[in-house]
N, CA, C and O of each residue as an XYZ file, in Angstrom:
480
protein
N      56.350    -47.976    -98.166
C      56.951    -47.492    -99.390
C      57.847    -46.289    -99.088
O      57.488    -45.412    -98.303
N      58.987    -46.269    -99.709
C      59.952    -45.201    -99.477
C      59.457    -43.901   -100.108
O      59.172    -43.868   -101.305
N      59.350    -42.828    -99.316
C      58.917    -41.560    -99.901
C      60.010    -40.956   -100.780
O      61.199    -41.195   -100.566
N      59.598    -40.184   -101.751
C      60.531    -39.483   -102.642
C      60.736    -38.068   -102.101
O      59.787    -37.380   -101.726
N      62.000    -37.659   -102.073
C      62.310    -36.300   -101.655
C      62.443    -35.458   -102.913
O      63.265    -35.741   -103.784
N      61.621    -34.421   -102.991
C      61.569    -33.580   -104.179
C      62.687    -32.539   -104.200
O      63.140    -32.129   -105.269
N      63.131    -32.110   -103.010
C      64.184    -31.107   -102.946
C      64.244    -30.478   -101.571
O      63.498    -30.849   -100.664
N      65.147    -29.516   -101.431
C      65.270    -28.809   -100.159
C      65.742    -27.385   -100.413
O      66.325    -27.077   -101.453
N      65.479    -26.543    -99.454
C      65.966    -25.170    -99.427
C      66.353    -24.914    -97.980
O      66.012    -25.711    -97.105
N      67.050    -23.829    -97.708
C      67.450    -23.550    -96.330
C      66.194    -23.469    -95.471
O      65.345    -22.602    -95.679
N      66.080    -24.380    -94.502
C      64.955    -24.384    -93.567
C      63.794    -25.277    -93.939
O      62.821    -25.356    -93.189
N      63.865    -25.954    -95.077
C      62.748    -26.841    -95.435
C      63.212    -27.962    -96.354
O      64.259    -27.895    -96.998
N      62.375    -29.000    -96.380
C      62.585    -30.135    -97.267
C      61.218    -30.503    -97.818
O      60.221    -30.437    -97.098
N      61.160    -30.887    -99.075
C      59.894    -31.256    -99.706
C      59.902    -32.751    -99.977
O      60.741    -33.262   -100.720
N      58.942    -33.446    -99.354
C      58.841    -34.899    -99.472
C      57.461    -35.244   -100.014
O      56.441    -34.869    -99.436
N      57.443    -35.957   -101.120
C      56.187    -36.326   -101.795
C      55.250    -35.120   -101.936
O      54.044    -35.227   -101.716
N      55.831    -33.968   -102.309
C      55.045    -32.772   -102.563
C      54.681    -31.940   -101.351
O      54.051    -30.891   -101.487
N      55.069    -32.394   -100.161
C      54.748    -31.671    -98.932
C      55.991    -30.983    -98.379
O      57.028    -31.617    -98.178
N      55.874    -29.673    -98.134
C      56.980    -28.925    -97.536
C      56.992    -29.139    -96.029
O      55.969    -28.990    -95.361
N      58.158    -29.490    -95.505
C      58.341    -29.716    -94.069
C      59.426    -28.760    -93.601
O      60.494    -28.691    -94.208
N      59.165    -28.029    -92.538
C      60.092    -26.990    -92.085
C      60.835    -27.383    -90.812
O      60.979    -26.576    -89.894
N      61.297    -28.610    -90.766
C      62.131    -29.084    -89.659
C      62.922    -30.297    -90.140
O      62.610    -30.894    -91.170
N      63.958    -30.648    -89.364
C      64.746    -31.836    -89.685
C      63.845    -33.062    -89.633
O      62.912    -33.120    -88.832
N      64.129    -34.043    -90.490
C      63.298    -35.239    -90.540
C      64.125    -36.520    -90.449
O      65.294    -36.569    -90.834
N      63.473    -37.543    -89.928
C      63.977    -38.903    -89.897
C      62.988    -39.729    -90.706
O      61.783    -39.683    -90.459
N      63.498    -40.482    -91.668
C      62.634    -41.358    -92.461
C      62.958    -42.797    -92.078
O      64.081    -43.267    -92.260
N      61.966    -43.476    -91.552
C      62.104    -44.846    -91.064
C      62.105    -45.859    -92.209
O      61.775    -45.529    -93.348
N      62.480    -47.099    -91.885
C      62.463    -48.181    -92.876
C      61.080    -48.330    -93.513
O      60.969    -48.658    -94.694
N      60.038    -48.091    -92.734
C      58.664    -48.225    -93.220
C      58.259    -47.094    -94.163
O      57.231    -47.185    -94.835
N      59.062    -46.025    -94.216
C      58.711    -44.847    -94.995
C      58.059    -43.769    -94.145
O      57.799    -42.666    -94.625
N      57.794    -44.089    -92.878
C      57.209    -43.105    -91.966
C      58.185    -41.945    -91.778
O      59.391    -42.148    -91.634
N      57.649    -40.740    -91.781
C      58.453    -39.528    -91.618
C      58.201    -38.974    -90.222
O      57.057    -38.747    -89.827
N      59.290    -38.760    -89.480
C      59.205    -38.218    -88.128
C      60.009    -36.938    -88.037
O      60.941    -36.719    -88.811
N      59.642    -36.096    -87.086
C      60.477    -34.946    -86.760
C      61.720    -35.473    -86.043
O      61.616    -36.307    -85.144
N      62.881    -34.990    -86.437
C      64.131    -35.421    -85.800
C      64.141    -35.016    -84.331
O      63.753    -33.900    -83.986
N      64.585    -35.924    -83.470
C      64.698    -35.651    -82.033
C      66.097    -35.109    -81.739
O      66.894    -35.743    -81.047
N      66.375    -33.918    -82.282
C      67.721    -33.368    -82.159
C      68.076    -32.956    -80.742
O      69.247    -32.714    -80.449
N      67.086    -32.870    -79.852
C      67.380    -32.545    -78.451
C      68.247    -33.633    -77.809
O      68.943    -33.371    -76.828
N      68.206    -34.852    -78.359
C      69.035    -35.934    -77.824
C      70.520    -35.623    -78.010
O      71.343    -35.991    -77.171
N      70.857    -34.954    -79.093
C      72.248    -34.571    -79.339
C      72.570    -33.234    -78.688
O      73.665    -33.036    -78.161
N      71.606    -32.322    -78.728
C      71.826    -30.988    -78.156
C      72.083    -31.067    -76.658
O      72.856    -30.271    -76.124
N      71.448    -32.015    -75.969
C      71.642    -32.182    -74.527
C      73.074    -32.596    -74.195
O      73.577    -32.276    -73.118
N      73.728    -33.298    -75.103
C      75.083    -33.793    -74.878
C      76.135    -32.782    -75.343
O      77.106    -32.513    -74.635
N      75.931    -32.230    -76.534
C      76.959    -31.390    -77.156
C      76.632    -29.896    -77.173
O      77.479    -29.085    -77.544
N      75.409    -29.524    -76.774
C      75.015    -28.130    -76.825
C      74.644    -27.677    -78.231
O      74.354    -26.502    -78.454
N      74.652    -28.603    -79.169
C      74.299    -28.340    -80.558
C      73.726    -29.619    -81.162
O      74.013    -30.727    -80.708
N      72.916    -29.436    -82.190
C      72.400    -30.610    -82.907
C      73.269    -30.923    -84.117
O      72.917    -31.776    -84.932
N      74.407    -30.235    -84.238
C      75.296    -30.462    -85.380
C      76.256    -31.632    -85.181
O      76.965    -32.019    -86.110
N      76.279    -32.198    -83.969
C      77.055    -33.417    -83.713
C      76.081    -34.473    -83.226
O      75.426    -34.297    -82.198
N      75.986    -35.563    -83.958
C      75.045    -36.629    -83.629
C      75.574    -37.441    -82.448
O      76.659    -38.017    -82.526
N      74.823    -37.488    -81.375
C      75.230    -38.197    -80.163
C      74.916    -39.690    -80.244
O      74.144    -40.135    -81.094
N      75.524    -40.441    -79.350
C      75.214    -41.865    -79.227
C      73.732    -42.054    -78.927
O      73.101    -42.951    -79.485
N      73.175    -41.232    -78.066
C      71.758    -41.348    -77.702
C      70.853    -41.173    -78.912
O      69.880    -41.909    -79.078
N      71.175    -40.198    -79.756
C      70.361    -40.011    -80.957
C      70.589    -41.158    -81.938
O      69.648    -41.614    -82.588
N      71.822    -41.624    -82.049
C      72.120    -42.759    -82.929
C      71.299    -43.983    -82.519
O      70.755    -44.682    -83.374
N      71.212    -44.239    -81.219
C      70.434    -45.383    -80.727
C      68.951    -45.210    -81.044
O      68.256    -46.190    -81.310
N      68.465    -43.969    -81.017
C      67.069    -43.705    -81.355
C      66.825    -43.917    -82.856
O      65.806    -44.481    -83.254
N      67.761    -43.462    -83.668
C      67.637    -43.558    -85.126
C      67.665    -45.008    -85.604
O      66.888    -45.386    -86.481
N      68.542    -45.812    -85.040
C      68.763    -47.183    -85.503
C      67.488    -48.017    -85.460
O      66.690    -47.918    -84.528
N      67.318    -48.834    -86.484
C      66.247    -49.831    -86.528
C      66.851    -51.164    -86.921
O      67.679    -51.241    -87.829
N      66.431    -52.214    -86.229
C      66.891    -53.561    -86.565
C      66.539    -53.844    -88.024
O      65.410    -53.614    -88.457
N      67.504    -54.336    -88.762
C      67.302    -54.635    -90.170
C      67.851    -53.565    -91.100
O      67.987    -53.799    -92.301
N      68.166    -52.393    -90.561
C      68.719    -51.322    -91.396
C      70.139    -51.674    -91.821
O      70.940    -52.154    -91.019
N      70.434    -51.433    -93.072
C      71.770    -51.686    -93.615
C      72.490    -50.395    -93.985
O      73.715    -50.371    -94.112
N      71.725    -49.327    -94.155
C      72.309    -48.060    -94.593
C      71.582    -46.887    -93.936
O      70.367    -46.924    -93.745
N      72.334    -45.862    -93.600
C      71.794    -44.612    -93.086
C      72.343    -43.490    -93.962
O      73.555    -43.304    -94.068
N      71.443    -42.756    -94.580
C      71.832    -41.603    -95.376
C      71.552    -40.374    -94.534
O      70.418    -40.141    -94.116
N      72.595    -39.587    -94.287
C      72.447    -38.368    -93.498
C      72.684    -37.163    -94.392
O      73.745    -37.013    -94.999
N      71.667    -36.305    -94.457
C      71.818    -35.013    -95.099
C      72.331    -34.064    -94.028
O      71.613    -33.739    -93.082
N      73.564    -33.624    -94.175
C      74.246    -32.894    -93.108
C      73.979    -31.386    -93.130
O      74.721    -30.615    -92.522
N      72.928    -30.970    -93.826
C      72.566    -29.559    -93.898
C      72.954    -28.963    -95.242
O      73.719    -29.560    -96.001
N      72.432    -27.805    -95.524
C      72.695    -27.159    -96.818
C      74.187    -26.905    -97.012
O      74.692    -26.963    -98.133
N      74.894    -26.622    -95.909
C      76.331    -26.364    -95.976
C      77.166    -27.472    -95.339
O      78.372    -27.307    -95.154
N      76.534    -28.606    -95.000
C      77.271    -29.768    -94.494
C      77.803    -29.639    -93.075
O      78.917    -30.086    -92.805
N      77.051    -29.047    -92.166
C      77.535    -28.786    -90.812
C      77.386    -29.974    -89.843
O      78.082    -30.012    -88.828
N      76.516    -30.928    -90.121
C      76.278    -32.042    -89.200
C      77.378    -33.095    -89.340
O      77.777    -33.450    -90.449
N      77.857    -33.584    -88.203
C      78.843    -34.660    -88.162
C      78.386    -35.716    -87.173
O      77.452    -35.498    -86.401
N      79.051    -36.860    -87.203
C      78.793    -37.922    -86.231
C      79.818    -37.830    -85.109
O      80.995    -37.569    -85.357
N      79.374    -38.043    -83.889
C      80.344    -38.186    -82.805
C      81.059    -39.514    -82.998
O      80.573    -40.395    -83.709
N      82.195    -39.649    -82.371
C      82.945    -40.907    -82.448
C      82.081    -42.062    -81.951
O      82.075    -43.142    -82.541
N      81.350    -41.824    -80.859
C      80.501    -42.875    -80.275
C      79.379    -43.281    -81.221
O      79.079    -44.467    -81.355
N      78.758    -42.305    -81.877
C      77.680    -42.613    -82.827
C      78.224    -43.391    -84.015
O      77.609    -44.357    -84.467
N      79.372    -42.970    -84.518
C      80.002    -43.660    -85.641
C      80.315    -45.115    -85.286
O      80.042    -46.023    -86.071
N      80.885    -45.329    -84.110
C      81.209    -46.685    -83.663
C      79.955    -47.525    -83.464
O      79.952    -48.720    -83.761
N      78.887    -46.903    -82.962
C      77.623    -47.615    -82.752
C      77.071    -48.138    -84.086
O      76.716    -49.312    -84.196
N      77.000    -47.269    -85.091
C      76.474    -47.704    -86.386
C      77.358    -48.789    -86.995
O      76.855    -49.738    -87.596
N      78.658    -48.650    -86.842
C      79.583    -49.673    -87.358
C      79.322    -51.013    -86.672
O      79.272    -52.052    -87.329
N      79.157    -50.984    -85.360
C      78.891    -52.206    -84.589
C      77.581    -52.874    -85.032
O      77.467    -54.099    -85.041
N      76.604    -52.050    -85.397
C      75.302    -52.572    -85.822
C      75.289    -52.968    -87.302
O      74.280    -53.463    -87.804
N      76.397    -52.752    -87.990
C      76.489    -53.137    -89.396
C      75.778    -52.195    -90.349
O      75.342    -52.603    -91.425
N      75.658    -50.923    -89.952
C      74.977    -49.932    -90.783
C      76.007    -49.052    -91.490
O      76.846    -48.426    -90.842
N      75.938    -49.009    -92.807
C      76.791    -48.129    -93.604
C      76.222    -46.716    -93.493
O      75.037    -46.507    -93.754
N      77.049    -45.749    -93.109
C      76.604    -44.363    -92.987
C      77.161    -43.547    -94.148
O      78.368    -43.514    -94.388
N      76.251    -42.893    -94.859
C      76.627    -41.980    -95.942
C      76.258    -40.571    -95.491
O      75.079    -40.243    -95.352
N      77.267    -39.749    -95.266
C      77.086    -38.388    -94.770
C      77.494    -37.409    -95.859
O      78.640    -37.416    -96.310
N      76.558    -36.565    -96.283
C      76.858    -35.569    -97.309
C      75.876    -34.407    -97.150
O      74.831    -34.558    -96.518
N      76.215    -33.239    -97.728
C      75.279    -32.113    -97.650
C      73.883    -32.531    -98.131
O      73.747    -33.370    -99.022
N      72.871    -31.943    -97.537
C      71.497    -32.372    -97.796
C      71.128    -32.442    -99.278
O      70.523    -33.433    -99.687
N      71.461    -31.441   -100.112
C      71.084    -31.581   -101.532
C      71.677    -32.837   -102.195
O      71.011    -33.481   -103.005
N      72.908    -33.178   -101.856
C      73.544    -34.383   -102.400
C      72.928    -35.642   -101.782
O      72.703    -36.633   -102.477
N      72.658    -35.598   -100.481
C      72.070    -36.748    -99.778
C      70.686    -37.089   -100.333
O      70.299    -38.257   -100.375
N      69.952    -36.074   -100.752
C      68.628    -36.310   -101.355
C      68.775    -37.175   -102.604
O      67.992    -38.100   -102.817
N      69.754    -36.881   -103.408
C      70.009    -37.688   -104.615
C      70.307    -39.142   -104.223
O      69.784    -40.076   -104.829
N      71.163    -39.319   -103.192
C      71.478    -40.677   -102.722
C      70.216    -41.387   -102.223
O      70.007    -42.566   -102.511
N      69.383    -40.668   -101.479
C      68.148    -41.240   -100.934
C      67.226    -41.721   -102.057
O      66.732    -42.848   -102.033
N      67.009    -40.859   -103.024
C      66.067    -41.206   -104.094
C      66.547    -42.378   -104.948
O      65.742    -43.043   -105.600
N      67.847    -42.628   -104.944
C      68.399    -43.754   -105.710
C      68.732    -44.969   -104.849
O      69.208    -45.978   -105.369
N      68.494    -44.890   -103.562
C      68.866    -45.972   -102.636
C      67.999    -47.206   -102.844
O      66.810    -47.117   -103.147
N      68.629    -48.344   -102.673
C      67.941    -49.630   -102.715
C      68.151    -50.302   -101.358
O      69.142    -50.035   -100.678
N      67.235    -51.158   -100.972
C      67.408    -51.923    -99.749
C      66.978    -51.179    -98.494
O      66.335    -50.132    -98.555
N      67.352    -51.749    -97.361
C      66.917    -51.291    -96.046
C      67.671    -50.027    -95.627
O      68.753    -50.096    -95.045
N      67.073    -48.873    -95.938
C      67.738    -47.593    -95.740
C      66.905    -46.667    -94.868
O      65.688    -46.569    -95.021
N      67.589    -45.989    -93.948
C      67.006    -44.954    -93.097
C      67.582    -43.623    -93.564
O      68.716    -43.577    -94.041
N      66.819    -42.543    -93.435
C      67.309    -41.222    -93.808
C      67.157    -40.228    -92.671
O      66.150    -40.225    -91.963
N      68.159    -39.390    -92.505
C      68.097    -38.287    -91.538
C      68.551    -37.039    -92.298
O      69.650    -37.004    -92.851
N      67.691    -36.013    -92.318
C      67.987    -34.834    -93.123
C      67.891    -33.570    -92.286
O      66.839    -33.252    -91.730
N      69.020    -32.849    -92.204
C      69.117    -31.555    -91.513
C      68.809    -30.499    -92.562
O      69.380    -30.534    -93.652
N      67.904    -29.546    -92.252
C      67.419    -28.642    -93.279
C      68.019    -27.237    -93.235
O      67.768    -26.432    -94.131
N      68.810    -26.936    -92.199
C      69.453    -25.624    -92.183
C      70.938    -25.798    -92.442
O      71.323    -26.641    -93.252
N      71.773    -25.030    -91.780
C      73.211    -24.970    -92.030
C      73.802    -26.324    -92.319
O      75.006    -26.436    -92.550
């Protein structure tokens, strides 16, 4: 079952009433994981650009949509390679600041994955 995101503040996100103080990845199953941002940081020196390696980790067979909360101020972007990878896999990527992305997540239908950056 898809968890409901209650809201976010700088440095945290609240999912089904639980405050989480790190970036999260929400799987197709509804499982919530800590984001493996080191996969992008190792390539770009920052977790604000999503690398191909992280994109490959995020992707799940059967996913049709990826909602990315790009941070409170919208600092996260996709690398060209990550963008091309999701396109090749047939995944629609919706990238918007985290507060807006939460709204998209809570209204999403179908096979959707979520990645939410909780700071900048």
